[in-house]
C-alpha positions in Angstrom: 117.3 75.3 114.4 115.9 78.7 113.6 113.3 78.9 110.9 111.2 81.8 109.6 107.8 80.9 108.2 106.0 83.5 106.1 102.3 82.7 105.8 100.2 84.5 103.2 97.0 86.1 104.5 95.0 84.3 101.9 96.6 81.0 103.1 95.9 81.6 106.8 92.5 83.3 106.5 91.1 82.5 103.0 87.8 83.5 104.7 87.2 84.6 108.2 87.1 81.5 110.4 89.0 79.5 113.0 89.8 76.1 111.5 92.7 77.0 109.2 94.2 79.4 111.8 94.0 76.7 114.5 95.8 74.2 112.2 98.6 76.6 111.5 99.0 77.4 115.1 99.2 73.7 116.1 102.0 73.2 113.5 104.0 76.2 114.8 103.7 75.1 118.4 104.7 71.5 117.5 107.8 72.8 115.8 108.7 74.9 118.9 108.1 71.8 121.1 110.5 69.9 118.9 113.2 72.4 119.7 112.9 74.8 116.7 112.9 78.6 117.2 110.1 79.8 114.8 109.7 83.3 113.6 106.3 83.7 111.9 105.3 86.5 109.6 101.6 86.9 108.6 100.3 88.6 105.5 97.1 90.6 104.9 95.5 88.6 102.1 92.2 89.4 100.6 91.0 91.3 103.6 93.8 93.8 103.3 93.2 94.2 99.6 89.5 95.0 100.2 90.3 97.6 102.8 93.0 99.1 100.6 90.6 99.2 97.6 87.9 101.0 99.7 90.4 103.4 101.2 91.9 104.2 97.7 88.3 105.0 96.5 88.0 107.4 99.5 91.2 109.3 98.4 93.9 107.8 100.7 97.4 108.2 99.5 99.8 105.3 99.0 101.5 105.6 102.4 98.2 105.6 104.1 97.2 102.5 102.1 100.4 100.8 103.1 99.8 101.6 106.7 96.2 100.2 106.4 97.6 97.0 105.0 100.1 96.7 107.9 97.2 97.1 110.3 95.4 94.2 108.7 98.5 92.0 108.8 98.9 92.6 112.5 95.2 91.8 113.0 95.8 88.5 111.2 98.8 88.0 113.4 96.6 88.5 116.5 94.2 86.0 115.2 97.0 83.4 115.0 98.2 84.4 118.5 94.7 83.8 119.8 95.0 80.1 118.6 98.3 79.6 120.5 98.5 78.3 124.1 98.3 80.8 126.9 102.0 80.8 127.7 102.9 81.8 124.2 103.4 85.3 122.8 100.7 87.8 123.6 101.1 90.4 120.9 102.7 90.7 117.4 106.2 92.0 117.3 106.3 95.4 115.6 109.9 95.4 114.5 112.8 93.0 113.9 114.4 93.7 117.3 111.2 92.7 119.1 110.8 89.6 117.0 114.5 88.6 117.6 114.1 89.1 121.3 110.9 87.0 121.4 112.8 84.2 119.6 115.7 84.3 122.1 113.3 84.4 125.0 110.6 81.9 124.2 111.5 80.3 120.8 108.6 81.9 119.0 107.7 85.3 117.5 104.7 86.4 115.5 104.6 89.5 113.4 102.9 91.2 110.5 104.0 94.1 108.4 106.7 96.6 109.6 106.9 99.7 107.3 105.2 101.2 104.3 106.4 100.2 100.9 107.5 96.8 102.3 105.5 93.6 101.8 105.4 90.8 104.4 107.3 88.8 101.8 110.2 91.1 102.3 109.6 91.2 106.1 110.0 87.4 106.2 113.3 87.5 104.3 114.6 90.4 106.4 113.6 88.7 109.6 115.4 85.5 108.5 118.5 87.5 107.7 118.3 89.4 111.0 118.1 86.3 113.2 120.5 84.3 111.0 117.8 81.6 110.4 118.7 78.2 109.0 115.7 78.2 106.7 113.0 80.5 105.3 109.7 79.0 104.2 107.1 80.8 102.2 103.6 79.2 102.7 101.7 80.5 99.6 98.6 79.5 97.7 100.6 78.1 94.8 102.9 75.0 94.9 106.1 76.8 94.2 107.8 79.3 91.8 106.6 79.1 88.2 107.8 80.6 84.9 104.4 82.4 84.7 101.3 82.8 86.7 99.9 79.2 86.8 96.4 80.6 87.4 96.6 82.4 84.0 98.9 80.1 82.0 98.2 76.3 82.1 101.6 75.8 80.4 103.6 77.6 83.1 106.6 75.6 84.2 107.2 74.9 87.9 110.9 75.2 89.0 112.0 72.4 91.4 115.2 74.2 92.3 116.5 77.7 91.7 119.6 79.6 92.7 118.9 82.9 94.5 120.1 84.8 91.4 117.7 82.7 89.2 114.9 83.5 91.6 115.5 87.2 91.3 115.5 86.9 87.5 112.2 84.9 87.5 110.4 87.2 89.9 111.6 90.3 88.0 110.2 88.8 84.8 106.8 88.0 86.5 106.6 91.5 88.0 107.1 93.1 84.7 104.0 91.3 83.3 101.0 93.4 84.2 98.7 91.5 86.5 101.0 88.5 87.0 101.1 87.0 90.4 104.5 86.1 91.9 104.8 83.8 94.9 107.3 86.3 96.5 108.1 89.8 95.6 111.2 91.2 94.1 112.6 92.9 97.2 112.2 89.6 99.1 114.0 87.7 96.3 116.9 90.3 96.5 117.2 89.9 100.2 117.3 86.2 99.8 120.1 86.6 97.2 122.0 89.0 99.5 121.7 86.8 102.6 122.3 83.5 101.0 119.3 82.2 102.8 118.1 78.7 102.0 114.4 79.1 101.1 111.4 76.9 100.2 108.4 78.2 98.4 105.4 75.8 98.8 101.7 75.5 98.9 100.9 76.2 102.6 97.1 75.7 102.4 97.8 72.3 104.2 99.9 73.4 107.3 101.3 69.8 107.5 103.3 70.6 104.4 105.1 73.3 106.3 106.0 70.9 109.1 107.4 68.3 106.7 109.5 70.9 104.9 111.0 72.1 108.2 111.5 68.7 109.8 112.7 66.7 106.8 113.2 69.0 103.8 110.3 67.1 102.3 108.1 69.2 100.0 106.7 69.5 96.5 107.5 73.2 96.2 110.6 75.1 95.0 114.0 74.9 96.7 116.0 78.1 96.5 119.6 77.0 97.0 122.3 79.6 97.9 125.5 79.7 95.9 128.2 77.5 97.5 126.0 74.8 99.1 125.1 71.4 97.9 121.6 70.5 96.6 121.1 67.9 99.4 119.0 69.0 102.4 120.9 70.7 105.2 122.1 68.6 108.1 119.0 69.0 110.3 116.8 67.5 107.5 119.1 64.6 106.8 119.5 63.6 110.4 115.8 63.7 111.1 114.8 61.2 108.3 
């Protein structure tokens, strides 16, 4: 089984420290030991936003700000790599070819951002499409996809399941609301729609939730189900229960 796990920077490193990073690294290595090939994409989180804000005040242009954000995602990726065993990957992949080769060679790849104007949400979806993954998991700081930002609207509805087309529509609506926070961005949603990638959006602040979702299809988040497949978990999830 090939799975891509996109971990938000604010999930992996809510504040600089080792405990949460070590817990995520342990889950990733356990999945690889179980026979999964795991591509991991790491976001920039609050640290990236702080650097970008400071650089914007200093007059940096948008491409320079994007590049700064990419640098922070790769720094977070190196922090995750530091928590892995010595025989694991030694540096973040810088493009999809490098990540795909790492998956073929050792069953694990770690990467951050790739190019300006592209978030790590989109990188995760593109990597999943590139390696023909069985599953894409977004480990976010919210428990799934909502009709509105649950941090701002207590009446926001959580979606248990969505088609890829419905996901695009929901995210587009959220992104049109100034200041609204979407669990994945619109480009990522459109790549998911194009690729037909089965996707789970969940609260990844407890890394064990990622493991249960990958192993058993067991989670409290949102299932994004491609057109033409059943709503039941895929074969690998059913057979492992």
